Every structure is written in structure tokens, then in C-alpha cells.
Biopython code that builds the backbone (N, CA, C, O; Angstrom):
import numpy as np
from Bio.PDB.StructureBuilder import StructureBuilder

atoms = [
    (1, "MET", "N", (0.931, 108.670, 136.396)),
    (1, "MET", "CA", (1.087, 107.434, 137.134)),
    (1, "MET", "C", (1.718, 106.370, 136.225)),
    (1, "MET", "O", (1.284, 106.171, 135.090)),
    (2, "GLN", "N", (2.731, 105.702, 136.737)),
    (2, "GLN", "CA", (3.425, 104.687, 135.975)),
    (2, "GLN", "C", (2.787, 103.324, 136.168)),
    (2, "GLN", "O", (2.238, 103.023, 137.228)),
    (3, "ARG", "N", (2.868, 102.506, 135.130)),
    (3, "ARG", "CA", (2.373, 101.130, 135.240)),
    (3, "ARG", "C", (3.349, 100.310, 136.061)),
    (3, "ARG", "O", (4.563, 100.494, 135.985)),
    (4, "ARG", "N", (2.797, 99.409, 136.839)),
    (4, "ARG", "CA", (3.652, 98.509, 137.613)),
    (4, "ARG", "C", (4.157, 97.406, 136.702)),
    (4, "ARG", "O", (3.447, 96.955, 135.803)),
    (5, "LYS", "N", (5.387, 96.976, 136.941)),
    (5, "LYS", "CA", (5.957, 95.871, 136.181)),
    (5, "LYS", "C", (6.181, 94.719, 137.144)),
    (5, "LYS", "O", (6.709, 94.898, 138.241)),
    (6, "PHE", "N", (5.774, 93.548, 136.719)),
    (6, "PHE", "CA", (5.877, 92.369, 137.571)),
    (6, "PHE", "C", (6.913, 91.415, 137.001)),
    (6, "PHE", "O", (6.993, 91.209, 135.790)),
    (7, "SER", "N", (7.703, 90.839, 137.895)),
    (7, "SER", "CA", (8.733, 89.899, 137.461)),
    (7, "SER", "C", (8.094, 88.600, 136.995)),
    (7, "SER", "O", (6.943, 88.306, 137.318)),
    (8, "ARG", "N", (8.845, 87.841, 136.242)),
    (8, "ARG", "CA", (8.370, 86.534, 135.767)),
    (8, "ARG", "C", (8.032, 85.627, 136.947)),
    (8, "ARG", "O", (7.038, 84.901, 136.905)),
    (9, "GLU", "N", (8.840, 85.662, 137.987)),
    (9, "GLU", "CA", (8.608, 84.830, 139.164)),
    (9, "GLU", "C", (7.282, 85.202, 139.837)),
    (9, "GLU", "O", (6.529, 84.326, 140.262)),
    (10, "PHE", "N", (7.007, 86.485, 139.929)),
    (10, "PHE", "CA", (5.760, 86.958, 140.532)),
    (10, "PHE", "C", (4.567, 86.434, 139.742)),
    (10, "PHE", "O", (3.592, 85.959, 140.323)),
    (11, "LYS", "N", (4.647, 86.521, 138.425)),
    (11, "LYS", "CA", (3.556, 86.071, 137.565)),
    (11, "LYS", "C", (3.344, 84.566, 137.691)),
    (11, "LYS", "O", (2.209, 84.098, 137.776)),
    (12, "LEU", "N", (4.435, 83.815, 137.702)),
    (12, "LEU", "CA", (4.323, 82.359, 137.819)),
    (12, "LEU", "C", (3.722, 81.960, 139.163)),
    (12, "LEU", "O", (2.906, 81.041, 139.230)),
    (13, "GLU", "N", (4.114, 82.634, 140.214)),
    (13, "GLU", "CA", (3.560, 82.339, 141.538)),
    (13, "GLU", "C", (2.070, 82.648, 141.583)),
    (13, "GLU", "O", (1.303, 81.900, 142.189)),
    (14, "ALA", "N", (1.651, 83.735, 140.953)),
    (14, "ALA", "CA", (0.232, 84.084, 140.911)),
    (14, "ALA", "C", (-0.564, 82.993, 140.194)),
    (14, "ALA", "O", (-1.650, 82.622, 140.639)),
    (15, "VAL", "N", (-0.033, 82.487, 139.103)),
    (15, "VAL", "CA", (-0.702, 81.411, 138.361)),
    (15, "VAL", "C", (-0.763, 80.144, 139.200)),
    (15, "VAL", "O", (-1.791, 79.468, 139.236)),
    (16, "ARG", "N", (0.332, 79.822, 139.874)),
    (16, "ARG", "CA", (0.351, 78.631, 140.736)),
    (16, "ARG", "C", (-0.692, 78.724, 141.847)),
    (16, "ARG", "O", (-1.351, 77.736, 142.172)),
    (17, "MET", "N", (-0.838, 79.908, 142.424)),
    (17, "MET", "CA", (-1.807, 80.078, 143.515)),
    (17, "MET", "C", (-3.205, 79.694, 143.051)),
    (17, "MET", "O", (-3.934, 79.005, 143.764)),
    (18, "VAL", "N", (-3.574, 80.138, 141.864)),
    (18, "VAL", "CA", (-4.937, 79.918, 141.374)),
    (18, "VAL", "C", (-5.105, 78.511, 140.817)),
    (18, "VAL", "O", (-6.078, 77.829, 141.139)),
    (19, "ARG", "N", (-4.178, 78.077, 139.994)),
    (19, "ARG", "CA", (-4.348, 76.794, 139.303)),
    (19, "ARG", "C", (-4.027, 75.584, 140.160)),
    (19, "ARG", "O", (-4.769, 74.602, 140.142)),
    (20, "GLU", "N", (-2.937, 75.635, 140.907)),
    (20, "GLU", "CA", (-2.493, 74.450, 141.633)),
    (20, "GLU", "C", (-3.009, 74.396, 143.062)),
    (20, "GLU", "O", (-3.324, 73.318, 143.567)),
    (21, "ARG", "N", (-3.100, 75.536, 143.711)),
    (21, "ARG", "CA", (-3.510, 75.545, 145.122)),
    (21, "ARG", "C", (-4.999, 75.755, 145.302)),
    (21, "ARG", "O", (-5.521, 75.610, 146.407)),
    (22, "GLY", "N", (-5.690, 76.098, 144.213)),
    (22, "GLY", "CA", (-7.134, 76.268, 144.297)),
    (22, "GLY", "C", (-7.590, 77.564, 144.943)),
    (22, "GLY", "O", (-8.743, 77.671, 145.362)),
    (23, "VAL", "N", (-6.709, 78.548, 145.032)),
    (23, "VAL", "CA", (-7.056, 79.846, 145.598)),
    (23, "VAL", "C", (-7.903, 80.594, 144.570)),
    (23, "VAL", "O", (-7.601, 80.555, 143.378)),
    (24, "THR", "N", (-8.944, 81.266, 145.011)),
    (24, "THR", "CA", (-9.766, 82.027, 144.072)),
    (24, "THR", "C", (-8.983, 83.231, 143.557)),
    (24, "THR", "O", (-8.041, 83.698, 144.198)),
    (25, "ILE", "N", (-9.384, 83.719, 142.401)),
    (25, "ILE", "CA", (-8.730, 84.908, 141.831)),
    (25, "ILE", "C", (-8.893, 86.083, 142.777)),
    (25, "ILE", "O", (-7.962, 86.865, 142.971)),
    (26, "ALA", "N", (-10.075, 86.209, 143.364)),
    (26, "ALA", "CA", (-10.324, 87.320, 144.286)),
    (26, "ALA", "C", (-9.378, 87.260, 145.481)),
    (26, "ALA", "O", (-8.810, 88.279, 145.873)),
    (27, "GLN", "N", (-9.205, 86.082, 146.058)),
    (27, "GLN", "CA", (-8.327, 85.940, 147.220)),
    (27, "GLN", "C", (-6.868, 86.160, 146.831)),
    (27, "GLN", "O", (-6.126, 86.827, 147.551)),
    (28, "ALA", "N", (-6.460, 85.606, 145.705)),
    (28, "ALA", "CA", (-5.081, 85.779, 145.250)),
    (28, "ALA", "C", (-4.779, 87.253, 144.995)),
    (28, "ALA", "O", (-3.694, 87.733, 145.323)),
    (29, "SER", "N", (-5.735, 87.968, 144.414)),
    (29, "SER", "CA", (-5.508, 89.395, 144.144)),
    (29, "SER", "C", (-5.357, 90.181, 145.444)),
    (29, "SER", "O", (-4.554, 91.111, 145.518)),
    (30, "ARG", "N", (-6.121, 89.814, 146.464)),
    (30, "ARG", "CA", (-5.965, 90.483, 147.769)),
    (30, "ARG", "C", (-4.612, 90.148, 148.380)),
    (30, "ARG", "O", (-3.932, 91.030, 148.905)),
    (31, "ASP", "N", (-4.221, 88.890, 148.316)),
    (31, "ASP", "CA", (-2.941, 88.462, 148.894)),
    (31, "ASP", "C", (-1.756, 89.139, 148.203)),
    (31, "ASP", "O", (-0.771, 89.500, 148.847)),
    (32, "LEU", "N", (-1.866, 89.305, 146.885)),
    (32, "LEU", "CA", (-0.771, 89.881, 146.104)),
    (32, "LEU", "C", (-0.872, 91.394, 145.953)),
    (32, "LEU", "O", (0.017, 92.035, 145.394)),
    (33, "GLU", "N", (-1.967, 91.953, 146.459)),
    (33, "GLU", "CA", (-2.214, 93.396, 146.413)),
    (33, "GLU", "C", (-2.237, 93.933, 144.983)),
    (33, "GLU", "O", (-1.627, 94.957, 144.679)),
    (34, "VAL", "N", (-2.954, 93.220, 144.113)),
    (34, "VAL", "CA", (-3.198, 93.670, 142.740)),
    (34, "VAL", "C", (-4.696, 93.546, 142.468)),
    (34, "VAL", "O", (-5.406, 92.827, 143.171)),
    (35, "HIS", "N", (-5.164, 94.249, 141.450)),
    (35, "HIS", "CA", (-6.571, 94.179, 141.089)),
    (35, "HIS", "C", (-6.844, 92.817, 140.446)),
    (35, "HIS", "O", (-5.981, 92.268, 139.761)),
    (36, "ALA", "N", (-8.035, 92.279, 140.664)),
    (36, "ALA", "CA", (-8.388, 90.964, 140.131)),
    (36, "ALA", "C", (-8.271, 90.917, 138.616)),
    (36, "ALA", "O", (-7.906, 89.879, 138.064)),
    (37, "ASN", "N", (-8.570, 92.016, 137.928)),
    (37, "ASN", "CA", (-8.466, 92.023, 136.467)),
    (37, "ASN", "C", (-7.033, 91.812, 135.988)),
    (37, "ASN", "O", (-6.813, 91.297, 134.892)),
    (38, "VAL", "N", (-6.073, 92.202, 136.797)),
    (38, "VAL", "CA", (-4.664, 91.983, 136.440)),
    (38, "VAL", "C", (-4.377, 90.487, 136.386)),
    (38, "VAL", "O", (-3.657, 90.014, 135.508)),
    (39, "LEU", "N", (-4.942, 89.758, 137.326)),
    (39, "LEU", "CA", (-4.702, 88.295, 137.355)),
    (39, "LEU", "C", (-5.456, 87.579, 136.255)),
    (39, "LEU", "O", (-4.983, 86.566, 135.741)),
    (40, "ARG", "N", (-6.595, 88.074, 135.891)),
    (40, "ARG", "CA", (-7.363, 87.418, 134.836)),
    (40, "ARG", "C", (-6.654, 87.501, 133.495)),
    (40, "ARG", "O", (-6.797, 86.608, 132.660)),
    (41, "LYS", "N", (-5.895, 88.560, 133.283)),
    (41, "LYS", "CA", (-5.149, 88.713, 132.023)),
    (41, "LYS", "C", (-3.961, 87.780, 132.041)),
    (41, "LYS", "O", (-3.192, 87.741, 131.080)),
]
sb = StructureBuilder()
sb.init_structure("model")
sb.init_model(0)
sb.init_chain("A")
sb.init_seg("    ")
for serial, (resi, resn, name, xyz) in enumerate(atoms, 1):
    if name == "N":
        sb.init_residue(resn, " ", resi, " ")
    sb.init_atom(name, np.array(xyz, "f"), 0.0, 1.0, " ", f" {name:<3s}", serial, name[0])
structure = sb.get_structure()
């Protein structure tokens, strides 16, 4: 199984969702279809 690679834009949007919009990490991970631990890193 190969690791997924995320674009810089994807990463920045994920950070914006949590920090600026107040979305929880759990909700953002569901919306982005990634595991919550990926967002915590």
C-alpha cells in the first residue's frame, strides 16, 4: 500500500478549517476523508 501525498493547498485548507473556522479535528478529518491523526501532525 502506498502512502497518500497531499498538496500544499490541501494541507493549508485543512489548517484553515481547524484554526480559523473553528471546525473540530474530528469533523475536519471526516470532511477531508483522512484519519484524525494525519491532521494532528
